[in-house]
N, C-alpha and C positions, 0 to 999 in steps of 0.2 A: 504183448500183441497190439497192433493198432486195428481198430474195428470202428467201421461207420455204419451207423444204424439210421434207417430212413422210415418215416411214418407219414401218411398223406396229409394228416392235420392234428394239430393240437390248439384247442381253444380254452378259454376260461370257464366255460360252461360244460366242458367234458363231452361235447356232442358226439365225437367220433367213438367214444365208449371204450370197450374192453381192449381192442388192439393197441391203443395208446398206453393203458395201463401196463400191459404186458412188455411192451418195449421200454418204458420207463423203468420198470421193475428188473428187466434184464441188463439194461444199461447201468443202473446203480449198483447191482451185485458185481457186474463185470469190472466195474470202476474199482470197487472195494477190494477185489482180488488183484488189484495192480496193472489191470490193462488200460490203454489209453483209448477212451471211447468219445466218439462225437456223434451226437444226435441230431439230424436234420428233418425239419418238418415244414410243412405248410402252415399257415395261419390266416384266418379271415382279415381281409384288409380293414375291415371296421373293429377288429379286436386289437386293442393296443397292448397285447402281451409283448414283453421284450424278452431277449436272450437273458438267460440267468447267470451267464458267466462260468457254468459249471459244464461246458462242452456241448451246450444246446444251441443250435442255430435254427431260427425261424424265418421263413420267407412268405411273402404275400401270395395268398391263394385266391382266385376268383372263380365264380360258377359261369363257365362259358357255354354250357348246354342247360338252358332252361328246364325245370321239373326233372333235372336227372340226379338230383341229390348229390351225395358225396361223389358219385361216377363222373359228374360234370365239373369237378374241381380241376383247375390248372394252375400250376405255379412254375412260370418260367425259371425264377430264381433258384427254386429248388433242384430243378434239374441241372442248371448250370453248375450249381453248388456240388451235386453229385459227380459231374464230369470232371471238375476240378480237383475234388477230394480223392476220388477212387484209386488213381494212380499212386497215391502217397500211403495207402493202408493195406493191410494184409488181408482182410475181408470186408466185403459190403454185406450187410444184412437187411434186406428190404421187407418191411410189413406190407406185403403187396395187396392191392385190390384191383378190380376192374375200374380202373379210372384213368384220367388223362395225364396224372402226375407220376404215380409211382412205376406204372409200366414203361413210360419212356425213360424213367430215371434207371430201371433195371436194364434197359438196352444199353444205354450210355455207360453204365457201370461196367457191364460185360465188354464193352470195346476196350477197356482199359488193360484187359487181361487179368484183373484181380478177381478171384473167386467170388461169386455172388450166391448167397443163401437167400432163399424166398421164404416168407411165411405168410401165408394167405388167411389164416384164421377162419377158414370156411367161407370167405367171401367170393371164391372163384370156384364155380360149379357148372357143369352142363345146364344149359337154359334155352328155352324157346324164345326168349325175348329178341326181336329182331336186331335192335341197336347192339347189344352185348354180343350177338353172334358175329356182326360185322367187325366189332372191335376184337374179337378172338381171332378171326382170319387175319386181319391187319397187324396184330402186335401181341395178343395175349398168348398164343401158342408158341410163337418164336422166344418169348421171354422165359416161358416154363421150359422148353426143350434146351435152352441155353445156359441155364442155371446149373451151379455145382451141386447144390442140395434144395429140396424142397421139404419144409417141415410142416407136416400135417398132424392134426389133432386126433383124427379117427380113421379107422380102416375104410369107412365109407368116403371121406373125404379123399383118401389116397385113390380109391377106385374112380371117383368123379373126375379127377386130375388126368389119370391115365385115359379114360374115355375121352375126355377132351382134346388130348394131344394124339391120341391114336398111335402113339410109338413110345419107346423107351424114356422115361425120365427118372431121376434119381430122387427118390422120397424117403423120409425118415419119421417115424412117429415121435412126436413130442407131447409135452402137456404144458399147461400154463402155470406158472408159480407165483407165490406171492410171500412178501416179506411178513413175519410173525410180528403183529403189533404189541406194544407194550401198553396196551389200554384196558382198563376194567370194563367189561360190558354191563349193561344196565340189568342188575340182578332181577331174578325171577319174582323176587317178593316186592319189588316196586309197584306201587300204584300210581295211576292206572297203568295196566299192561298196554304197551304200544305194539301194533302190528304194522310193520314196514314195508313199502314197496319203493326200492330205489333203483331206478333204471331210466333209460330213455322212454318217453312216451311215444312209441311207435307201435304200429299195428300188431306185429309178432309178439311183443311184450304183454299186451292185453290189459292194460290198465283198467279197461272198463269191467272186465272180470273181477279185478280186484275190488273194485267198488261194489259190484253185485254181491260179492262175497260178504263185504262189510255190512251191507243193508241186511242181509239174512241173519247174521250174527247180532246186529243191533236190535232186530225185531225178535230175536229169541231171548233177549235180556242181558246180553254181555255188556260189560261196562268198559271194554277195552277202546282205545282210541285208535285210529287208523291213519297213517301218513303217506302221502305219495310225493316223491322227491325225484327231480330228473328234468333234463332239457325236453322241450317239446319237439316232436318230429311228426306233427299233424294230428295226434289224438287228444291233445289237451282240451280243445273246445268240447267235444263230446264228452269228456271226462267231467268237466265243469257242469255241463248241462245234466248229466246223469246224477251227479251228487246234489244238485238243486232239485232235481225231479223228485228224488227221495227224501228231501229234507234233512240230508246229513251234514250241513255245513258246519256244524259243531262237534262232529264226530269224525269226519274224514277231512283232513287238511291237505290243501295243495301248496307245497313249498317252492315249487320251481326249480331252476337248475342250481347245481352246487359245485363249487370248485372241487375238482377231483381230489385235490390235497386235503379236503375236509370231509371226504365221505366216510372214512374209517370212524372219525369222531361223531359223525351223525348217527352211524349204525349203532355206535357204543351207547347211545341213548335209548335205543329200542329193546324189545323182548323177543319179538319173533320176526323172521325175514320171510316173505312171500315173494316168489317170482313165478307168475302164472304163464309165462311165455311157453312157446312152442317151438320145437326143432332148433334149440340152442345147442351149441358144441359144448364149450366149457365156458360158461359166463363168469367174469371176474367178480361180478358183484356177489355171486353165491360163495366164492372162495373167500371173499373179504368178510362176509358175514360168518362164515365158518371159522376163520382165523380168530375172530372175536368171541367165538363159543356161543354164538347164537343159533338157536334151532331154527331150521331151515324147512321150507315147504316149496317143492318144485314139481313139474309134470314128468311124466314118464318118457317124454321125447327128448328131455334135457340130456345133454351128453354126459352129465355128472351122475345121472339117475342110477346106474348099476353099482358104482362103487360106494355111493352114499347109502344105497339100499342094504349092500352087503355089510357095512360097517355100522348099520342102525344109526346113521348120522343125519338122517333127515326123513320127512315124510314124503313119499313119492305117491303122486295121485295122478288120475288121469286128466284130461283137459276140460273137464266139466265144473261147472261152478259148485255143484254138490260135492265133488271130491275135495275142492279147497276148503269148504265150509267144515267138512267132517274133519279134516286133518287140524285146522286151526282150532276148532271147538275142543278137540282132544287135548292140544297143548294148553288152551286156556284153562281148562278143567284140571290139568295135572302140573302142578309147580315142580314137583320132583322130576317128572318126565322132560320138562323143558331144559331142567338142569343137566339132566343125563345125556340128552341128545345134543346139547350143546358142547359138552365135554367130548363126546365122541367126535364130534365134528371138527373140533381144535386139534384133537390128537391125529384124525386122518390127514388134515393139512400138514402138520408137523411130519408126518410120515411120508405122504406121497406128493404133496403139492407144494412143498417150501421152494422158495426162490433159488436157495443154495443148492438143492439137488438138481433143479432144472438147469441151472447155469453150469454146473460141472459137466451135465451131459452136452451142453451147447458148446463148451469148450472143446470137447472131443470132436464134435461135429466140424468146428472150425479147423482143426487140425487135420482131420480127414480131407477136407476141401483143399487146404493148403499143400498136402501131400500129394495130392492128384491134379495141381495146378497144370493146366494146359492139356490134361488127358480127359477123355470120357469117362465118367464114373458109373459103373453098373449098380 
């Protein structure tokens, strides 16, 4: 099968986060199974990343709407590439967002008559923001309605998209998958124990809460080190200020952005992974940590909270600093507990979140889209 994947942005600092990892994992697994897959993406003009020769094509993207974040990105080269390539493939799979690149790309792909599968990654939902609502009227609703399939991660996302379009769309629940790494993770007996935050430094991820948690554990006499790794999305200055305010410069390190290809190796040097974010759907960083056998601490609004709690594969806490402190303290005090929780996490990924099982379902989705080509799908 010939397949075209489209993502808004690939950058050397991994700024666009999880959706890119999802797409790259899917593309790699599909390719390994014999499919002919091309990945098309935008890239910052200032980022001198080149095509890798493995079916990846990158096109310059610019922010044409100030202060709009990724939503303001526009890549005419990407859109033209999608228009050129869509008639030559069997399926177009677009990792779509409310932006000025993937939405037009979806429209032009649909004009070719090739089935279009959309995967919004929770990035399109009903909103009160005026600019987003205008964009929805102009293009988002049309893109959603004309797609062959929309892959959603939760029932809540499905309901949100249905409410947005106000009529029938074809949705299908999926999950994120990850390849199982062949890396030894930092064993629980290594000293000092390191507690890791590896994610974008944005408001929803709450890196300041991680620093506050670290302060309380340091004040309680724990010898653990704390590391913050990830690209800045506006929160870095306040994180640096907080570290300085508490005098934690030698206990909490800021490492900045990391090439996505290096994140697994960086995680493998840590002992505990903590993501204080709220309202995440299925964060790839958590799956990556679990795949390495790391014990994980997440909040109860995380989309992975229920399966991880049921499997005893993570500490699930509320959104308070106290909850994080209590969970991490328990892991710091219990070496055997860290090992057991990490082993359960790895087993859960093998069972439910491996890229192999996810792509097998994806192949069936593509087949259904092809069988219903030119027809409306209920």
